[in-house]
Every structure is written in structure tokens, then in C-alpha cells.
C-alpha positions in Angstrom: 113.6 105.1 117.8 116.4 103.9 115.5 117.6 104.6 112.0 118.0 101.7 109.6 119.3 101.3 106.1 117.4 98.5 104.3 118.3 97.4 100.8 115.7 95.7 98.6 113.0 97.9 100.2 110.6 97.3 97.4 111.1 93.5 97.5 108.7 90.9 98.9 110.4 90.4 102.3 112.0 93.8 102.4 108.9 95.9 102.1 107.2 94.0 105.0 110.2 94.5 107.2 110.2 98.2 106.5 106.6 98.4 107.2 106.9 96.8 110.6 109.9 99.0 111.5 108.0 102.1 110.5 105.0 101.0 112.6 107.3 100.7 115.5 108.3 104.3 115.1 111.8 103.8 113.5 113.2 105.7 110.6 114.0 103.6 107.5 116.2 104.7 104.6 115.2 102.3 101.9 117.2 101.4 98.7 116.1 99.5 95.7 117.1 99.6 92.0 113.6 98.4 90.9 115.1 96.0 88.5 113.3 93.8 86.0 113.9 90.5 87.7 110.1 90.3 87.6 107.2 92.7 86.8 108.1 96.0 88.3 104.4 96.7 89.0 104.7 94.5 92.1 107.6 96.5 93.3 105.9 99.8 92.7 102.8 98.4 94.5 104.8 97.6 97.6 106.8 100.9 97.4 103.6 103.0 97.2 102.5 101.4 100.5 105.7 102.4 102.2 105.8 106.0 100.9 102.7 106.8 102.9 104.8 106.7 106.1 106.5 109.8 107.3 109.5 107.9 108.6 110.4 106.3 105.2 112.9 107.8 102.8 113.7 106.1 99.5 116.6 106.1 97.1 116.6 104.3 93.8 120.0 102.8 93.6 121.9 99.6 92.5 124.1 98.5 95.4 126.5 96.7 93.0 127.6 100.1 91.6 130.7 100.8 93.6 131.6 104.0 91.8 128.3 105.6 92.8 128.4 104.6 96.5 128.7 108.3 97.4 125.0 108.5 96.7 124.3 106.3 99.7 126.8 108.1 101.9 124.9 111.4 101.2 121.5 109.7 101.6 121.8 108.3 105.1 122.5 110.1 108.4 125.5 109.3 110.5 123.6 107.5 113.2 122.5 104.3 111.4 122.0 101.5 113.8 122.1 98.6 111.3 122.2 97.8 107.6 119.6 95.2 106.6 120.8 93.8 103.3 117.9 92.2 101.6 118.7 93.3 98.1 119.4 90.3 95.9 118.8 88.6 92.6 116.8 85.5 93.6 115.6 82.4 91.8 117.3 79.1 91.2 116.5 78.6 87.5 117.0 82.2 86.4 120.5 82.1 87.7 121.3 79.6 85.0 120.6 82.1 82.3 122.5 85.1 83.7 124.8 84.1 86.6 126.8 87.4 86.2 124.0 89.6 87.6 123.7 87.2 90.6 127.4 87.7 91.3 127.1 91.5 90.8 124.2 92.0 93.3 124.6 89.1 95.7 128.4 89.2 96.2 129.6 92.6 95.0 126.5 94.4 96.4 127.0 92.7 99.7 130.7 93.7 99.7 129.7 97.3 99.1 127.3 97.3 102.0 129.8 95.7 104.3 132.3 98.3 103.3 129.7 101.0 104.1 129.4 99.5 107.6 133.2 99.6 108.0 133.6 103.2 106.8 130.7 104.6 108.7 131.1 102.5 111.9 127.7 100.9 111.6 127.7 98.2 114.2 125.1 95.7 112.9 124.7 94.0 109.5 121.9 91.6 108.6 122.3 89.5 105.5 119.6 87.7 103.6 120.9 84.3 102.5 119.0 81.2 101.2 118.1 77.7 102.0 119.3 76.8 98.5 122.8 76.4 100.0 121.9 73.1 101.5 121.5 71.4 98.1 121.2 67.6 98.3 124.2 66.8 100.5 122.3 67.1 103.8 119.3 65.3 105.3 116.2 67.4 106.3 115.4 69.2 108.4 118.5 71.2 107.5 120.7 72.6 110.3 123.0 75.6 110.1 125.9 73.2 110.6 125.1 71.1 107.6 127.3 71.1 104.5 126.8 74.1 102.3 130.0 73.8 100.2 128.4 72.1 97.2 125.9 74.6 95.8 123.8 73.2 92.9 123.2 76.5 91.1 124.8 79.9 90.5 122.2 81.5 92.8 123.2 79.3 95.8 126.9 79.9 94.9 126.5 83.6 95.0 124.8 83.4 98.4 127.6 81.2 99.7 130.1 83.9 98.5 128.1 86.6 100.3 128.2 84.6 103.5 131.9 84.2 103.3 132.5 87.9 102.7 130.3 88.7 105.7 132.3 86.5 107.9 135.6 88.1 106.7 134.3 91.5 107.6 133.1 90.3 111.0 136.6 88.8 111.7 138.6 91.8 110.4 136.4 94.7 111.6 134.3 93.3 114.4 131.0 94.0 112.7 128.1 92.2 114.4 126.6 90.1 111.6 123.6 87.9 111.4 123.1 85.8 108.3 119.5 84.6 107.8 118.9 81.6 105.5 115.4 82.2 104.4 113.4 79.1 103.4 110.3 79.3 101.2 108.4 82.4 102.0 104.9 83.2 100.8 102.1 85.7 101.2 100.4 88.7 99.5 102.4 90.5 96.8 104.9 87.7 96.6 107.4 86.9 93.9 105.5 85.7 90.8 108.1 83.1 90.0 107.5 81.1 93.2 105.0 78.3 93.5 102.5 80.0 95.8 101.9 83.0 93.4 102.1 80.9 90.3 99.7 78.2 91.4 97.2 80.8 92.8 97.2 82.7 89.6 97.1 79.7 87.3 94.2 78.1 89.2 92.3 81.4 89.5 92.6 82.1 85.8 92.1 78.5 84.5 95.6 78.3 83.2 97.6 75.0 83.2 99.5 74.3 86.4 102.9 73.1 85.4 104.5 70.7 87.9 108.1 69.5 87.4 108.2 65.9 88.6 105.3 64.0 90.2 104.4 66.8 92.7 105.5 64.8 95.7 108.5 67.0 96.3 108.0 68.9 99.5 108.7 72.5 100.7 108.7 74.1 104.1 106.7 77.2 103.9 106.5 80.2 106.2 104.2 83.2 106.0 105.7 86.6 105.1 104.8 88.4 108.4 106.5 85.7 110.5 109.7 86.1 108.3 109.6 89.8 108.7 109.3 89.6 112.5 112.2 87.1 112.6 114.3 89.5 110.5 113.7 92.3 113.0 114.5 90.1 115.9 117.9 89.4 114.3 118.9 93.0 114.8 120.0 92.2 118.4 123.7 91.8 119.1 124.8 88.2 118.3 128.5 88.4 117.2 128.4 86.3 114.1 125.6 83.8 113.6 124.0 82.0 110.7 120.3 81.3 111.4 117.6 79.4 109.5 114.4 81.4 109.2 111.3 79.7 107.9 110.5 76.3 106.3 108.8 75.0 109.4 105.5 73.8 107.9 106.1 71.2 105.2 103.7 70.0 102.5 104.1 68.5 99.1 103.3 70.5 95.9 100.3 68.2 95.4 98.9 69.1 98.8 99.6 72.8 98.1 97.6 72.7 94.9 94.7 71.0 96.8 94.7 73.8 99.4 94.6 76.4 96.8 91.8 74.7 94.8 89.6 74.7 97.9 90.1 78.4 98.5 90.0 79.6 94.9 86.9 77.4 94.2 88.4 75.9 91.0 90.0 72.6 89.9 93.7 72.9 88.8 94.6 71.7 85.3 97.8 70.0 86.2 100.5 69.3 83.5 103.6 67.3 84.6 107.1 68.0 83.2 110.4 66.3 83.9 112.1 67.2 87.2 114.5 70.2 86.7 118.2 69.5 87.5 118.4 72.7 89.6 115.5 71.7 91.9 115.8 69.8 95.2 113.5 67.1 96.4 112.7 68.6 99.8 113.4 71.8 101.6 112.8 71.8 105.4 114.4 73.9 108.2 115.5 73.1 111.7 114.5 76.3 113.3 115.7 75.5 116.8 118.5 78.0 116.6 116.1 80.8 115.7 113.9 79.8 118.6 116.8 79.8 121.0 118.7 82.9 119.9 115.8 85.1 118.6 112.9 83.7 120.6 111.2 83.4 117.2 108.0 81.4 116.9 106.0 81.4 113.6 102.4 82.2 114.4 100.5 82.0 111.1 99.9 78.5 109.8 99.4 77.4 106.2 95.5 77.4 106.5 95.5 81.1 107.5 98.4 82.2 105.3 97.0 80.6 102.1 93.6 82.1 102.8 95.2 85.5 103.1 97.1 85.1 99.9 94.0 84.1 97.9 92.0 87.0 99.4 94.7 89.4 98.3 94.8 88.0 94.8 91.1 88.4 94.5 91.2 92.0 95.8 94.0 93.0 93.3 93.0 90.6 90.5 92.3 93.4 88.0 96.1 93.9 87.5 97.7 91.0 89.2 96.2 88.6 86.7 98.4 90.2 84.1 101.7 89.5 86.0 104.0 87.2 84.1 105.0 84.1 86.2 108.0 83.2 84.2 
């Protein structure tokens, strides 16, 4: 049994990582500020699932608040095996409206958690990064060695800054650090601003499905459970590594809509808008490094994963249908 500190515990990926660790018998000290990046009912729904486990302890806290870090020091025991830093402000387009909050959480928050590792001699740090770093300067499938020095949005820039800070702390203080560049993740209780949730809701409720561009832009999708398992595998000692996680199964948005139509049992009312400047045409990962270093192999294909997503939506529809997708 190990003790872990996980930030972003009520988040989409975070809550599933916590759940798997708890089921393994580990103790998890979860932190989340339950911010309003999207409807907090989704975060409370995830958090309520975790609070049923005896091994879970929760602190509502903003990791960007340096002056209040004593709250975390008092919250966690001395024998923490790793910090899994999944707390972040995510979303490409939203970062254009308020880039400051992205810098606060994604860069300053990461710095604060790295400093916690230094001061408390915590040997392992896992950082959630993003495939958004690859932009348009590389050819898919993206490799970890591809250019990431030309971020197209403040969100990607903030993640690049977090990665740089992580490397500095590895170099200076010999903290074992794994940076995970997550690609498009989907599944039950997902982020409502992402395509899977949006399209599922819009088709289910008969709302217009807005597509920016012609719908032929493609994304590499990976189911939540596979991502959570990969995150846990990255807790092994690796020195300093940047690893793509996800994005292995690529389809166009038009194909995604068709798959959802078949499972929902309704035809989508598609509306096309001009392609957004912050969007990329494709997003596909080379996962050979994850296979080699983590022995990670995604097990849930799109057919299974989308079926699970639609089933969850139908089961929770009484309140999920009210979630804002903007």
C-alpha cells in the first residue's frame, strides 16, 4: 500500500485515477478547488463516488495559492510516494478569454507542487500535459521529440511552461518526473466542453450540432479507463521522461457523429461554422514510447467506449441534460 497526493481529484481523468488507486488498496489524498471552469455538478458527482472509499481523504484547495500551502503540508502524511499533478485549467478556446487563470494554475500551481516535492523529499512527480503542444509544426502521428516550441494558444503555452519547470526541478533536485501528454480522452462524466460530451448531449436532446469546419478534421481518441491505467503505470521510476498517452484511435468528427447517431437512435442536426484559428486539423499520437516504457496497451476501442458513454448519459440524463456545453 502506498500514499499518493493527487491534485485535480474531482476532475475527469483525476477521479478515475483515484478510483483505481483506491481499489488497489492505496491511500489517496485528493485536492481540488472545485472551480467553475464548467458545471460543478459534474465535479461533485465524481467526488461523491470517491468519498465512499475509506482510503480517500479530500481537501478543497487551489494549488496556485502559494501563501496557503501550509494547508497541504498539514493535510498529507510524511510518507507520500508520489504527487500526481492533474489539476489544470484545460480547454483551447477558453484560454483565449482568460489566459491569466491558465498561467496561475498550470504554471504557478505546478511550481508549488514541485516545491512541495522538494521540501518534503517526495521522490516521484507525475505531470499532466497536453497534445496541444504539438500545434501544426509537426506531422502526425506526433512523437515526443517533435517540435513543441510554437504553441498556438495560451493553454498550450501554459503547459509548455509547466513542462519546462518540471525539468528544471528534475535537474536541480533529482526528482523523478514523468510528463504525460494526454491526447483526446473521452468517457462517462467527461468534460462538457469536449466533442464527445457535446455531440452526445446535442444529438440526444435534438439540439443543433455545431461543427467548426467541414467535419473532416480528425482526432485520436482514447477511453478514460485506459488513460487512468497509463497514468498509474507512469508512477514507476523513469528519471525524466515525456510520454504521449492516448490518441491511438483516429476518426473524423463526421465519423464520430455517425457513431453517436447509431447509439443514441437520433439523427444529428448539423450546423457548420468557420474553422476556429485555435483548432488543429488533426491530433494523433505515436504511443510507441508508452508501450516500451510503461507496457501500456489501450484495451477499450471506440465501439465499446462510445457505447459506454451513451449508456452513462441515458442513465444520468435527468440532470446531465442541463449541463452547459459552452
